[in-house]
Structure formats: structure tokens, C-alpha cells
VOGU-3710 file (C-alpha; in Angstrom, 3 decimals, decimal comma):
1> mgtseattpp> 119,801/125,816/74,903  122,601/123,725/73,500  123,797/120,445/75,048  127,427/120,213/76,159  129,499/117,063/76,145  129,088/116,932/79,917  125,286/116,666/79,585  125,386/113,187/78,052  127,650/111,037/80,198  128,957/107,567/79,295
11> ggrtpgesel> 126,061/105,126/79,234  124,027/106,596/76,395  121,586/108,844/78,231  119,597/111,312/76,213  119,739/114,961/77,172  116,230/114,721/78,650  117,257/111,760/80,860  120,338/113,656/81,983  118,247/116,691/82,878  116,005/114,499/85,044
21> vgaralrewl> 119,019/112,940/86,819  120,506/116,412/87,286  117,196/117,846/88,652  116,880/115,039/91,195  120,491/115,394/92,198  120,234/119,179/92,487  117,210/118,855/94,795  119,155/116,465/97,012  122,111/118,843/97,008  119,909/121,782/97,964
31> tgergdysrv> 117,994/120,000/100,750  120,870/117,797/101,937  118,579/114,764/101,939  119,881/111,476/100,564  117,570/109,820/98,135  118,549/108,447/94,743  122,188/109,348/95,121  124,835/108,823/97,749  126,569/112,164/97,289  126,074/115,168/95,001
41> flldsgdaae> 128,970/117,565/94,123  128,361/120,994/92,657  131,547/122,424/91,111  131,681/126,192/90,441  134,563/125,614/88,027  135,448/122,785/85,679  139,007/122,978/87,048  137,822/120,928/90,091  136,295/118,182/87,952  139,336/115,868/87,980
51> aaervagpdd> 139,688/116,022/91,756  135,962/115,333/92,256  135,900/112,480/89,774  138,815/110,769/91,610  136,756/110,517/94,825  133,231/110,131/93,460  131,656/106,681/93,164  129,009/105,148/90,878  126,164/106,271/93,202  127,337/109,894/93,133
61> vilvpegtvp> 126,525/112,762/90,750  128,804/115,647/89,841  127,224/118,875/88,551  129,729/120,817/86,476  129,661/123,967/84,348  128,650/123,299/80,722  131,598/122,721/78,490  133,480/120,624/81,103  134,490/117,382/79,405  134,052/114,468/81,757
71> sagrartigy> 136,718/111,817/82,156  136,027/108,116/82,443  135,130/108,499/86,124  132,613/106,298/87,905  130,153/109,035/88,844  127,489/110,513/86,612  128,529/113,953/85,400  125,858/116,472/84,431  126,458/119,892/82,891  124,707/123,083/84,071
81> sgaleevgde> 124,639/126,738/83,236  124,146/129,733/85,487  124,892/129,964/89,189  123,446/129,699/92,698  125,405/132,286/94,620  123,520/135,590/94,967  119,861/136,445/95,419  118,096/136,039/92,078  120,692/133,749/90,573  119,415/130,905/88,429
91> lflgergvev> 120,936/127,530/87,597  119,813/125,591/84,536  119,986/121,932/83,675  119,013/122,018/79,994  115,468/123,477/80,035  115,001/122,931/83,782  115,954/125,820/86,057  115,847/126,888/89,694  116,201/130,350/91,201  117,722/131,163/94,583
101> qdyiaaafvh> 116,002/133,599/96,941  116,632/134,833/100,441  114,162/133,459/103,049  112,869/136,917/103,965  112,563/138,099/100,363  110,595/134,984/99,370  107,576/136,348/101,239  107,471/139,424/99,035  108,598/138,326/95,555  106,387/136,756/92,956
111> iigptavrff> 107,319/133,095/92,676  107,133/132,023/89,055  109,025/128,782/88,987  111,155/126,379/91,038  112,833/128,424/93,826  115,411/127,439/96,432  115,020/129,544/99,570  118,113/129,919/101,721  119,399/131,982/104,580  121,816/134,622/103,333
121> dssswqafld> 122,492/136,038/106,820  121,532/135,787/110,472  118,510/138,028/109,910  116,886/135,616/107,508  117,727/132,729/109,774  116,041/134,523/112,710  113,030/135,208/110,525  112,725/131,514/109,852  112,855/130,785/113,587  110,220/133,444/114,307
131> dadlarrtgi> 107,967/131,987/111,599  108,381/128,484/113,076  107,468/129,737/116,551  104,428/131,548/115,170  103,257/128,355/113,441  103,779/126,424/116,672  101,593/128,857/118,610  98,921/129,658/116,040  99,006/127,120/113,244  99,703/129,853/110,703
141> fpaalldprv> 102,546/128,807/108,382  104,669/131,132/106,176  103,154/131,321/102,693  106,491/130,664/100,941  106,860/127,247/102,610  103,372/126,269/101,436  104,177/127,006/97,814  104,862/123,776/95,961  107,441/125,494/93,816  109,625/126,390/96,796
151> ilasrhaiaa> 112,411/124,199/98,182  113,860/125,037/101,585  117,621/124,749/101,362  119,467/122,653/103,933  116,199/121,220/105,228  117,962/118,042/106,334  120,258/120,020/108,629  117,456/122,012/110,224  115,496/118,867/111,020  118,304/117,223/113,022
161> peeldtpnav> 121,238/119,673/113,441  123,266/117,692/115,947  123,078/114,338/114,135  126,488/113,296/112,766  126,822/112,414/109,077  129,496/112,384/106,416  129,018/115,098/103,765  126,646/114,195/100,967  126,052/117,732/99,528  129,472/119,171/98,573
171> rvhgdgvvri> 130,283/122,452/96,947  133,679/123,259/95,480  134,215/126,922/94,730  136,383/128,225/91,933  139,204/128,993/94,425  139,199/125,391/95,668  137,339/126,072/98,927  135,037/123,249/99,932  131,709/123,869/101,697  128,793/121,739/102,751
181> giqgavvgsi> 125,826/122,551/100,511  124,622/125,985/99,429  125,155/127,837/102,739  127,402/125,591/104,806  130,614/126,139/106,657  134,015/125,917/105,013  135,312/122,417/105,750  138,501/122,280/103,731  139,968/122,783/100,302  140,064/120,759/97,140
191> gdlpavleka> 143,349/119,111/98,148  141,631/117,838/101,339  138,618/116,388/99,553  139,215/112,693/100,376  139,599/113,438/104,094  136,634/115,868/104,049  134,309/113,212/102,635  135,291/110,654/105,273  134,792/112,909/108,332  131,378/112,814/110,045
201> lpraaalggi> 130,157/116,298/110,949  127,037/117,645/112,613  124,358/118,263/110,077  124,409/121,871/111,251  127,607/122,235/109,215  125,312/122,729/106,216  124,075/125,923/107,917  127,355/127,099/109,419  127,990/129,702/106,759  125,078/131,778/108,031
211> trgddipgdd> 126,711/132,959/111,253  130,391/132,160/110,754  133,125/133,677/108,680  135,135/131,825/106,097  137,658/130,349/108,557  137,531/126,648/108,989  135,866/126,106/112,373  137,283/123,918/115,094  136,081/120,342/115,387  134,389/120,940/118,746
221> dlgddiagal> 132,272/123,941/117,853  131,226/123,269/114,246  127,569/124,135/113,950  127,107/124,996/117,667  125,496/128,386/116,854  122,846/126,809/114,635  122,189/123,783/116,897  121,940/126,130/119,882  119,296/128,186/118,124  117,164/125,092/117,720
231> tgrewiaryl> 117,511/124,012/121,384  114,037/123,800/122,860  112,483/123,438/119,439  112,374/119,637/119,375  109,360/119,952/117,147  111,215/121,648/114,263  111,308/118,544/112,066  107,564/118,144/112,572  107,126/121,777/111,584  108,928/121,192/108,319
241> daaelmkmlr> 106,930/118,073/107,624  103,659/119,781/108,545  104,381/122,449/105,911  105,096/119,678/103,399  101,842/118,018/104,354  99,896/121,231/103,688  101,591/121,399/100,287  100,626/117,822/99,486  97,000/118,325/100,533  96,900/121,818/98,913
251> langeakidg> 95,734/123,316/102,183  95,870/127,037/102,761  96,248/128,512/106,225  92,976/128,195/108,107  91,604/125,343/106,051  92,598/122,671/108,622  94,091/122,355/112,063  97,236/120,304/112,632  97,819/118,738/116,036  100,741/120,409/117,751
261> fgwsahgddv> 100,522/123,651/115,802  98,022/126,034/117,404  95,654/123,200/118,238  95,496/119,830/119,933  92,902/117,100/119,874  93,516/116,123/123,531  93,104/119,563/125,068  94,613/118,562/128,459  97,781/119,941/130,033  99,604/116,771/131,027
271> adaepesgdp> 101,446/115,910/127,821  105,002/114,863/128,685  106,435/114,092/125,248  106,613/115,212/121,629  105,483/113,000/118,749  108,181/111,093/116,936  109,393/113,248/114,055  108,322/110,706/111,453  104,891/109,952/112,923  101,637/110,599/110,983
281> flletadgfl> 99,873/113,920/111,558  96,418/114,328/113,091  94,319/117,019/111,456  90,862/118,440/111,973  89,320/119,252/108,618  85,863/120,109/107,291  85,315/116,346/106,783  86,362/115,447/110,340  89,515/114,131/111,925  92,188/112,937/109,451
291> ladirtlrrq> 95,352/110,944/110,044  97,898/111,644/107,290  101,397/110,266/106,755  103,652/112,232/104,318  105,998/109,287/103,935  103,500/106,548/102,999  100,924/109,026/101,646  98,322/107,125/103,636  95,302/109,110/104,794  92,244/108,007/106,763
301> llppltayvv> 89,332/109,554/108,609  89,048/108,850/112,327  86,162/109,006/114,790  86,585/111,543/117,635  87,560/108,905/120,259  90,241/107,449/118,022  91,552/110,913/117,233  91,889/111,625/120,976  93,630/108,285/121,510  96,124/109,143/118,760
311> aatqtsrtfd> 96,847/112,582/120,172  97,257/111,282/123,721  99,481/108,400/122,684  101,746/110,569/120,495  102,344/113,041/123,363  102,811/110,486/126,193  105,991/108,638/127,054  104,236/105,471/128,324  101,082/103,572/127,605  99,983/104,033/131,221
321> qaagrvaraf> 100,262/107,823/130,882  98,355/107,816/127,563  95,671/105,447/128,951  95,139/107,599/132,020  94,436/110,580/129,820  92,008/108,705/127,643  90,237/107,160/130,619  89,744/110,531/132,223  88,529/112,215/129,061  85,994/109,581/128,072
331> dvpaahardl> 85,199/108,005/131,461  86,226/104,492/130,425  88,123/101,899/132,452  91,898/102,324/132,425  92,428/98,806/131,071  90,165/99,509/128,107  91,803/102,865/127,517  95,191/101,156/127,464  93,951/98,629/124,915  92,813/101,445/122,710
341> cvdavsalgi> 96,223/103,075/122,835  98,051/99,789/122,103  95,683/99,098/119,229  96,234/102,551/117,750  99,973/101,978/117,678  99,508/98,630/115,982  96,819/99,592/113,470  97,644/103,224/112,669  101,428/103,277/112,549  101,772/105,844/115,350
351> hlgrrvdgpr> 104,201/105,686/118,335  104,482/106,759/121,888  106,054/110,181/122,141  109,718/110,885/122,750  111,104/112,536/125,821  112,199/116,115/125,482  114,574/118,173/127,603  112,833/120,722/129,803  109,121/121,493/129,978  107,200/120,628/126,807
361> araats> 105,970/123,650/124,894  102,187/123,620/125,186  101,328/126,272/122,678  98,664/124,022/121,184  96,773/123,839/124,481  97,097/127,455/125,596
//
């Protein structure tokens, strides 16, 4: 595949280096997660390049159709070929490519390379919710999300739909319509781009295109449909991370148990909190109890008592609540049990649980 002028931006990058920058940027654009870049713009047409370059900064990346000649803008400009619009579309950055698939279809097609899975309609969105509920009850995760070649589009929005943020994954269509990410709501037009980038929106805006039409939604209800669907599923971010953990450890369904998903190490019925979304996971494996953190990549085996202490602490709002559970389970003095819980927080990087609205789902203990 030939290299366009846009593939080697000012600064002397080789085509291979530009492909790597583009691949990282595209992943951030697909997931909505900020990492190496502040914002990523994907332009369906080179006609929007000038407007995007005027607002993009040095920490931004602009993905443009091959053949688009970049100006002397501050952002890195990377050329691509192909598209990410319909099921089966592929987008290429030099030799690197990614295919887009519908969430439901991903369970039935043969995945042969990097694949972005998105929700093309409310049916695929509902299928995702049903799969999440099933994993919560049984510990069985959808096979597509365990495939290391699969990226879940708009993951950042699903994890915290009501959190406000300025757009960092921006799509400009050929007609000048501006959306958030690959399946987001319409938030303006190319002429509104400076104002669009400055306005904080619920992360659910990156999913708003699933259930809404193409009209620009009102400020008060943007993303309400999506956020409402996740009400009561305070564990959804943990679900996404648990699937990532299984990918990292190359675990198939049934090879390990993950606390909070069909199983719990504490086994009582008095949990009054959910683990913090970023907390390490407690697993039961063939080698014993394992504490694993997908962010630090730290893993360590735990004795049964420590595993129980971790589970009780992560699902209790106070040390007194956690200590009472440990004391009852192991018949130890409450003061000693409290010390165990405090020590676990200090030594293992776990936290007390966070309060949730309404009764805590106890699928893991049923």
C-alpha cells in the first residue's frame, strides 16, 4: 500500500512510526479513553481538515483520508484508507487495519484480525446488557469480549455514562455533521467545532446515536436513554475490567472464578457496597486465591483468610462493617479482624467499597 503525503507529518517520522501513532490514536478514538493523546479527530473527508487543524493542538491527532495534504497545523496528521461506517467495513493505517462488527454479529463471525465491536442499534445494545447481566449472575462472559483481537467501542462511556467530559473522540462526517466517536450523538456541525470541543457532555453522548435520531438533542436529556439503561448496574465498569483481566491472563470461561461475577469469597449476605471500579480483582484459580490488578499488572497469591478479608473489605462501606463480617466468619476478636482489614488496604492496594443506590445485587451469593 502506498504512503500518502499525510502519512508522514512534519517532524520526519517514518511511515512505520506514523502507522504506530495512528494505531494508538485510533484505539483511543474507538474506546473514548484518553491515553497518549488529548483528542483524536477522525475526518470522513479531507474537506474538513482545515477546520480541524485550526482547533487541534500539539497533543491531538487527526486521522484523514489518504491524499489529504496537511497544513502546518500543530496536531499530528495521519492518513488512512477505508472506512468505519457499516458492518464489515475496514480502516487501514498503512499495513495496520481494523474491521468494524456489530456486537451481536461478533458472536457468530470468525474473528481474523483487530476488530472494533459497536452497537448498530438498540437490539445489539440490549444484547450487551443481557450478556453483562448473565456474567454478573453466572461468571460466564461473552466470548467476543474475551478475544484479545476485539476492542469494545465507546468503552469509556459505558464505564461511567453520567460523568461529564469535553469531547476527546470526534468524528466529522463528509456533510460536516459532528458526532462523538463511532456511534455517538450528533453534537453540532463543522462550523460549531470550537464550541463543541469546549462543552462538557455526559460520556453517554458517545453512545447516543444508538437510540436517538440525527437531531441534535437538548442539553438536559443528552445520553439519558443510555445512562438510564445502566442504572442499577453500578458494577458495569468492573464487568468491563473483568473481561480485560481474563484477556490478560488468557483465561477461558470456567477456568477461574472472579469475585462479584457468579461467585464471592465471603459468601455472606450482608454486603452493603460495591468494590471501587479501579480496585484489584480477587479470583479463585487452580493455584488458589489470586489478587490481580489490571492497571499495575500486579498479581499475588493469597491465603484463604486474606482472600476473605479482601472480599469483605471491598464490599463493606466501613471498617467496622468489614471487621464484623471477618470476625463472625473466622471467630476472631473484632479488634483483630479490624486490623486485618486495615492492613489489607495498606498492603494490597484495595479500598473499602462504595455506596450504591438501592439494594446491592447479590448475584454472586445466590
